[in-house]
C-alpha positions as CSV (number, residue, x, y, z in Angstrom):
1,X,185.3,170.6,70.6
2,X,188.1,168.7,72.1
3,X,190.8,167.3,69.8
4,X,189.4,163.8,70.1
5,X,186.1,164.8,68.6
6,X,187.8,166.3,65.5
7,X,190.4,163.5,65.2
8,X,187.8,160.8,64.9
9,X,187.1,159.5,61.4
10,X,184.5,161.6,59.7
11,X,181.6,159.1,59.7
12,X,179.4,158.5,56.6
13,X,175.9,159.6,57.5
14,X,172.9,158.5,55.5
15,X,169.3,159.8,55.2
16,X,166.5,158.7,53.0
17,X,167.9,160.4,49.9
18,X,171.4,161.5,50.8
19,X,174.9,160.3,51.8
20,X,176.9,162.7,53.9
21,X,180.6,161.8,53.4
22,X,184.1,163.2,53.6
23,X,185.1,165.0,50.4
24,X,188.1,164.1,48.3
25,X,190.0,165.5,45.3
26,X,187.7,163.3,43.2
27,X,185.0,165.9,44.0
28,X,186.9,168.7,42.2
29,X,184.7,169.1,39.1
30,X,181.4,168.6,40.9
31,X,182.3,171.2,43.6
32,X,183.6,173.7,41.0
33,X,180.3,173.4,39.1
34,X,178.4,174.8,42.1
35,X,181.1,176.9,43.8
36,X,181.7,178.9,40.6
37,X,178.0,180.1,40.5
38,X,177.3,183.7,41.4
39,X,173.9,182.7,42.8
40,X,175.4,180.1,45.1
41,X,178.1,182.4,46.3
42,X,175.7,185.3,46.8
43,X,174.9,184.6,50.5
44,X,178.2,183.1,51.6
45,X,181.4,184.7,52.9
46,X,183.5,183.5,49.9
47,X,183.7,184.7,46.3
48,X,182.7,182.4,43.5
49,X,185.5,180.1,42.4
50,X,187.1,181.3,39.2
51,X,189.1,178.2,38.3
52,X,189.6,174.6,39.2
53,X,192.7,175.8,41.1
54,X,190.4,177.7,43.5
55,X,188.4,174.6,44.1
56,X,191.4,172.4,44.5
57,X,192.9,174.8,47.0
58,X,189.7,174.6,49.1
59,X,189.5,170.8,48.9
60,X,193.2,170.6,50.0
61,X,192.5,172.9,52.9
62,X,189.7,170.6,54.0
63,X,191.8,167.5,53.5
64,X,194.6,169.0,55.6
65,X,192.0,170.0,58.2
66,X,190.8,166.3,58.3
67,X,194.4,165.2,59.0
68,X,194.9,167.8,61.7
69,X,191.6,167.2,63.3
70,X,190.3,170.7,62.5
71,X,187.3,170.0,60.2
72,X,184.0,168.2,60.5
73,X,182.8,168.8,56.9
74,X,180.7,166.4,54.8
75,X,180.0,166.4,51.1
76,X,176.3,166.1,50.3
77,X,175.9,163.3,47.8
78,X,172.6,162.9,46.0
79,X,172.1,160.2,43.3
80,X,175.8,159.4,43.6
81,X,176.8,163.1,42.8
82,X,178.3,165.7,45.1
83,X,175.9,168.6,45.2
84,X,177.1,170.6,48.2
85,X,178.7,170.5,51.6
86,X,177.5,170.8,55.2
87,X,179.7,171.1,58.3
88,X,180.2,172.2,61.8
89,X,182.0,175.5,61.0
90,X,182.8,176.0,64.6
91,X,182.6,174.1,67.9
92,X,183.1,174.9,71.5
93,X,184.0,172.1,73.9
94,X,183.5,174.0,77.1
95,X,180.0,175.3,76.2
96,X,179.1,172.2,74.2
97,X,177.8,174.1,71.1
98,X,178.4,174.0,67.4
99,X,177.5,176.1,64.4
100,X,176.3,174.5,61.2
101,X,177.1,175.9,57.7
102,X,176.0,174.6,54.4
103,X,176.1,175.3,50.6
104,X,174.1,173.6,47.9
105,X,174.1,173.6,44.1
106,X,171.4,175.9,42.8
107,X,169.8,173.2,40.6
108,X,168.9,171.3,43.9
109,X,167.4,174.3,45.8
110,X,163.8,174.1,47.1
111,X,163.8,170.3,47.2
112,X,164.3,169.8,51.0
113,X,167.8,168.5,50.5
114,X,169.6,171.0,52.7
115,X,167.0,170.6,55.4
116,X,167.4,166.8,55.3
117,X,171.2,167.1,55.6
118,X,170.9,169.7,58.4
119,X,168.5,167.4,60.4
120,X,171.0,164.5,60.1
121,X,173.8,166.7,61.3
122,X,171.7,168.0,64.2
123,X,170.9,164.4,65.1
124,X,174.6,163.5,65.0
125,X,175.5,166.5,67.0
126,X,173.1,165.8,69.9
127,X,173.3,162.0,69.9
128,X,176.9,161.3,69.1
129,X,178.8,164.5,70.0
130,X,176.6,165.2,73.1
131,X,176.2,168.9,72.2
132,X,173.9,171.1,74.2
133,X,173.3,173.8,71.5
134,X,173.5,173.8,67.7
135,X,173.1,177.1,65.9
136,X,173.2,178.6,62.4
137,X,173.4,182.1,61.0
138,X,172.5,183.6,57.6
139,X,172.5,187.0,56.0
140,X,169.2,188.8,56.7
141,X,168.0,188.6,53.1
142,X,168.8,184.8,52.7
143,X,165.2,183.6,52.9
144,X,166.1,180.1,51.7
145,X,168.6,179.5,54.5
146,X,166.1,180.8,57.0
147,X,163.6,178.2,55.9
148,X,166.2,175.5,56.2
149,X,166.9,176.5,59.8
150,X,163.2,176.7,60.7
151,X,162.4,173.3,59.0
152,X,165.3,171.8,60.8
153,X,163.7,172.6,64.2
154,X,165.7,175.7,65.0
155,X,164.1,178.8,66.6
156,X,164.9,182.4,65.5
157,X,166.8,184.1,68.3
158,X,167.4,187.5,66.8
159,X,169.0,189.9,64.4
160,X,172.7,190.6,64.8
161,X,172.9,194.1,63.2
162,X,176.0,194.7,61.1
163,X,177.8,191.8,62.7
164,X,179.8,190.7,59.7
165,X,181.9,192.6,57.2
166,X,181.5,190.6,54.0
167,X,182.1,191.5,50.3
168,X,182.7,195.2,51.0
169,X,179.9,196.0,53.5
170,X,178.5,195.1,56.9
171,X,175.8,192.5,56.9
172,X,172.9,192.0,59.2
173,X,172.8,188.4,60.3
174,X,169.9,186.3,61.6
175,X,170.7,183.8,64.4
176,X,168.8,180.5,64.8
177,X,169.4,177.6,67.2
178,X,168.1,174.4,68.6
179,X,169.1,173.2,72.1
180,X,169.2,169.6,73.3
181,X,165.9,170.0,75.3
182,X,164.1,171.1,72.2
183,X,165.5,168.3,70.2
184,X,164.8,165.4,72.6
185,X,161.3,166.6,73.4
186,X,160.3,167.2,69.8
187,X,157.0,165.5,69.0
188,X,157.6,165.2,65.2
189,X,159.8,162.3,64.2
190,X,163.4,162.9,63.3
């Protein structure tokens, strides 16, 4: 998106159970707790964090991205505890689309939390950023992420065969998306 989209203050977004907010160095321990998990890192492009230094380096990267207007990343806070992140990992101003990425602590899987956060980000993307398309991708075997995308209103668009080289081999990636027409004509309440 254009610089002015990124340079806005990252707004705090609320749902029934969650607060989506900018992360800070105060989140170091909570983030390390989930980012160091082999199971959490299994379906993402990064390796599990080995030390607090790995997590601190990531947080500092995001904080610098906030200052430079390069990141729209929110911490997912549940019961006053950081349990994951969700963000627009990429955006395109010309074509008015963005891609969502997310990660969640394993102890909170299968509780609808990521879906709730994704729906809020989709709502923000269409209503505030005036996007036309919001997409998300996951490795073919990541059933949990596929369910999040489907429950968030995204439609399956296809399999991108061997489209990413991650952790030593090529991965098949599933593509899902929702467009503004789908979102604004949805019958179920958002």
